C-alpha positions in Angstrom: 99.2 104.2 129.2 97.0 106.9 130.6 93.7 107.5 128.9 91.2 110.2 129.4 88.5 109.2 131.9 85.1 110.8 131.8 84.2 112.5 135.1 81.9 110.5 137.4 79.6 113.5 138.0 78.9 117.0 136.6 80.7 118.6 139.5 83.9 117.0 138.4 83.5 118.2 134.8 85.3 121.5 135.4 88.6 119.7 136.3 88.2 117.1 133.5 91.2 116.7 131.1 89.7 115.2 127.9 93.1 114.4 126.5 94.2 112.5 129.6 98.0 112.7 130.0 98.7 112.0 126.3 100.2 115.5 126.0 102.8 114.5 128.5 103.4 111.0 127.0 107.2 110.5 126.6 106.9 107.3 124.5 107.0 106.6 120.9 103.9 106.6 118.6 103.7 104.4 115.5 100.9 105.3 113.1 98.9 104.3 111.2 98.8 101.0 113.0 97.6 98.7 111.5 98.6 99.8 108.0 97.7 98.5 104.6 100.8 97.6 102.6 99.3 97.8 99.2 97.8 101.3 99.4 99.4 104.3 97.8 100.1 105.7 101.2 102.0 102.8 102.6 104.3 104.9 104.8 104.5 104.1 108.5 105.3 107.1 110.7 107.3 106.8 113.9 107.4 109.8 116.2 108.8 110.3 119.7 109.1 113.0 122.2 112.6 111.7 123.1 115.5 111.6 120.5 115.8 108.2 118.7 119.3 106.8 118.3 118.6 103.4 116.6 115.6 101.4 115.4 115.2 97.8 114.4 112.2 96.0 113.0 111.9 92.2 113.3 109.3 89.7 112.1 107.8 87.3 114.6 110.5 84.7 113.8 113.2 87.1 115.0 114.5 87.9 111.5 115.8 91.4 111.2 113.7 93.1 108.5 114.8 96.7 108.7 117.2 98.9 110.7 118.2 102.5 110.9 121.3 103.2 113.0 122.9 106.5 114.2 119.8 108.6 113.6 121.3 111.7 115.2 118.6 112.7 117.6 115.7 112.0 115.2 112.2 112.5 116.7 110.3 111.6 113.5 111.0 109.1 110.8 109.1 107.1 108.2 109.3 103.6 106.9 108.1 102.5 103.4 107.4 98.9 104.5 110.3 97.6 102.5 113.2 95.5 103.7 116.9 96.3 103.3 116.8 95.0 99.7 113.9 97.3 98.8 111.4 94.4 98.7 107.9 94.8 100.0 107.3 92.9 103.2 104.6 90.4 103.9 101.5 91.1 105.9 101.8 90.1 109.6 102.9 91.4 113.0 106.3 92.9 113.4 108.2 94.1 116.5 109.9 97.5 116.4 112.7 98.1 118.9 113.6 101.7 119.5 116.7 102.8 121.3 116.7 106.4 122.6 119.7 108.6 123.1 119.4 108.2 126.9 120.0 104.4 126.3 116.4 103.5 127.1 114.5 101.0 124.9 110.9 100.6 123.8 109.3 97.7 122.0 106.2 98.3 119.8 104.0 96.0 117.7 103.3 96.9 114.1 100.4 95.1 112.2 100.7 95.1 108.4 97.7 94.0 106.3 97.3 93.6 102.6 
């Protein structure tokens, strides 16, 4: 990741980019992260600058908790923190695998707290 760096001197201030290179970030953002699962706004947002083809969410034991396949170029989706059987999931750390349409993959951690 590239984060904004404060200039070392005032002469460098005129070329300072306060947002770093986040505007050009091609990866996937998952927010809010961590997320509280028992709040009224228990919706996890997943957004990407690249089209998403498939998404899988696993627990730390490797058990598939949730999946969405054939998303048809989605760049934004939400997850209600429920499994395939519409049951709320336990607090813990989960791994989200994202497959983009260009066949590249990303892995992101999701922290869920109660």
